[in-house]
N, C-alpha and C positions, 0 to 999 in steps of 0.2 A: 438496765438490762430491760430491753421489750423484744416481744416476740418477731422475729424477721422471717427470712427466706432459711431453709433448713442449711446445713452446712454440719455433714456426718463427721463424729470424732473420728480419729486415728485408729483409737481402740477402745475397748471398753471389757472392763470387770465389773460385772453386773455382783452385787453384793448384798443380795437379796432373793434368792432363788428355793423352793420347794420341789427338789425331786423326790417323789413318791408315786405309790400305787395303792388304787384304790383296792386292789385284791387283800390286800392286807388290813385288812376291818378291825383287828384287834388295835391295830396301831393307827388307822386312820377312819373310827366310825364316823365321822363327819363326812365323810367322802362318799358313804354307802349307803348312807339313809338313816341309820342306827343312829344318829344323834343330828336332832334338830338344827340348823343355822338359820339365825334370821337375816338373810341375805337374798333374799328372794332365789330367783334360777341359778343353780351353782352349778350346773349341767358343763359349762364350758370350762371347771377347773375341777369339776369329780371325774378326771380322766389318770389315765397313765401318761406322768411326765419324767421322763428321764433324758439325761444329758442328750442323748441322741434327739430327741424330739424338740428340745430346747434350741439345739443349732440348726435344726432344719428350718425352724419358725424365725429364728433370727438371720437366715440367709441374707447377706447384702450387708452383713454390720460386721465388725471385725470383732466379735465378743473373744476376749482370749482368755479368761478366765472365770469360774464362776463361784459364789459363796452361798452353802445350803445352811438354812439356818432352819434349826428344831421344829417339826411341826407334827411328831407322834405324840400322842397323848400322855403323860404321866411320866412314868419310868420307861415308859416306851422309847421316849426322846433319846436314852442313856443307849438302847440296843441300836435305835436308826443312826445316831452318830458314829457307830463302833463299824455299824454295816457300810453306812456311806465313804468309810476310808478306807474298808476293804474292797468297795467297788472301786474306787479312784486309782489304789496300785495296777490295776487291770487297764481303765480306760482312759484315766487321767483327769477325771472330774470326778468330785470338785475341788477346787484347789485349796479351799480353808470350809471349815466347818466350825458353826454354832450350834452347840450341842442345847440339851434339855438341864432346867434347874427344877426339878421336880419339887411339890411341897413335902416336907418332911417333918417329925418330931423334933428333931434335934440337931445341931450343929454337928454334930461328929458324922450324922445320917448325908445331910447335906453336901459335907468335905469329902464322905466317901463316892459319893455320887460324882463330885468333879475327878477323883482321882482314877474314878474305873474309865473314865471318859480319855483321860490322859494317853489312855493305850492306842489311842487314834493320834497319830502322827500332824493329822492336819488341826486338829483340836484348837480353837484359838479363846475359845469362851463360851458364855451359856445367856441363854434368857429365862427369865422365869417362866414356868409352865402351870398353869393354874392360880390358885388364889395362894397369896403370899401377903406378908406384915405391912406389905406399902409401895411405894416406887421402884424400889429397891431392897436387895435382901438385907440382912443385919450385917451389922458391923463388923463381926467376927467370918461372916462370909465372905464382905468385900475385902478383909486382909485376906483371907485365904484365896480368894481371886490373884490379889496383889502377888501375894507370895509366887504363885505359880505362872505367873506372867500370863494372864488369863484377862479378859474382857469381860465385860459384862453389857449386854444390850436391855434396854428399856421398850417394851411397848405398851407404852401408857398413853392417855385420854390428854386432851387439854386441862382437865380439873385437877393433874396430878403433875402437870410440868413445871410449876412455880415450886412447888413441895421436893421435887427434885433435884434444880436447882440450889434450893437451900440445903440441902442435903449434903451438895456436892461443894460448897462454898469453902469448905476449909480442907478440903483433900485432891490436890493437883496432879496425883499421881495414876491412881488406878482409872484406867480407860474405860469410859462409859461412852455407848453409841445410843443415841433415841432413835428409833424406828419410825419410820412411815411419816418423816417431815409433823412431830408431834403429833399423829394420826387425829386431826379433827375429823369428829362425826357428821358434819353436814356444813353447808356453807352459809351459815346463817351469820350475820351480826353480831351476835351474843356470844356463839362459839368462836368468830372470828376475834375478839375483844379476847377473850380467855386466852387463845391460843397466842396472840400475838405478846400477852405480857410474858406467857410461859416462855416463850422461844428467845424474848429478850434477854432475858435472866439467865436461860442457859447460854445463851449466845457471850455472855459476858464473861462466862467463866474461862477457865484455862484451855491449854491446847489438847489436855487429857478428856473433853467431851466434845463429841463429835454427831452429826446428825446423816442419817443417811433421806437423802429424795426421793421419796417412795411412797406409795400405798394411797394416792390422792383421788386414782380415779375411782375408786369408792364410795367416799363421801361426795366427791364431787359429780357423780355420775357421769364423768366424761373422761377421756384421753385428752382431749385437744387444748393445745399451747395455750389458748386465752384463757379455759377452765383452770389450769395450773400455774398459769404463771405467776400470780397474785401471790401463791404460798411459797411458790418455789423463791421466788428472788427476794422476797422478806428474809427466808431464812438462808440464801448467801448472802446476803447483806447483813443480819447478824450473827453469823458463825465465820463468814469469812470463805475464801474457796481453798481455803486450807483443811478446813474441818467439815465438809460437805462431800458426800458420795453419791453420786444416782444408784438408783437400783429398778428392778424392775417389778419386784413381789407376783412372779409368775409362777404357776398358773393362776394365781387368785385374782389379781386384777386380770386375767385374759377374759373374766365377763363381761370386759367393758369395751374390749378390743383386743388387736394383736399387739404382740412385740413391734413390727413395724410401726404402728402408729403411735406406741408409747417412746420409740425411741426418735422419731421423729418431731415428736411436741416437745422432747428434752432440746432436742438440738438446736430447735428454731429458738427456744428460751433463752439458751446462751449462743446464740449466734453472734453477736456484739462482743465475746469475750475472747482475751488474745488465748491463741492456740496452748501455752503452756498450761495458763488458766484452765482451758477446758480440758487438757489431760489430764490435771490431779483431781477435776470434780468425775471425769469419767472413768479412770483407771490408776493414777499413781496414788493417790489417797489411798484407794482401797489397797492395793500391794504394800504400803505403809503399813497401816493398821492392822491388816490379817496376816501381814509376812507372809505372803505369797507371789 
């Protein structure tokens, strides 16, 4: 795959968005200046971002569905999942929800957090919120997720990718989604080598381990196709087209450009891929994984 003239996908299911309102300072203190972020000027992400805003900014692209990923701090992520599900009953979005898994003092408390979110019928899994014991929750929590037909998303940097792969070597049933293309922190040779080792190890696992193609604009400082292509192409080669899903990470990645620019770059990178594979990357895989 190489970058080539853009060909728009027939449809898109965006697997990583944050529908939020900075006015909820208790949920999103980092959007209101009450919690510092080491991300430079965050004004382009620190804004009300709802479904109507998303679809206005993605006009010209056939985005059919959204998957909201927890962004409220700690235990607020539980209420966030429930509220977004109620909102979706009214306006139809998001189609699926990844809730929060806040730090707790016991397995029982963690399982209780899972069960509370099961009241949201679009609830499909969790991402750990805050400090945890490692790249993934403990075995008992992973068992509880599997028993409830829920997935777990791993928001981890390259130095934790290999450990995550080793942890999952003997588990071929729990669905694990690696967020943000393995979340490189920068484009240095050292980071790239660490990332490559981890991505290759994860890609060598079973069909239950997948990767979101997202979150690269920040560490690369650009949405340009040439900047994203080496990372996207390697990940798709490692995991295969059946185990990768494009996602926007908006409005966070909006710091570096627009949805139109991002989707244009994604489309250019996979312009040479056959239509069936492109549909998998942009929509079909997401519908299967998030049951939406």
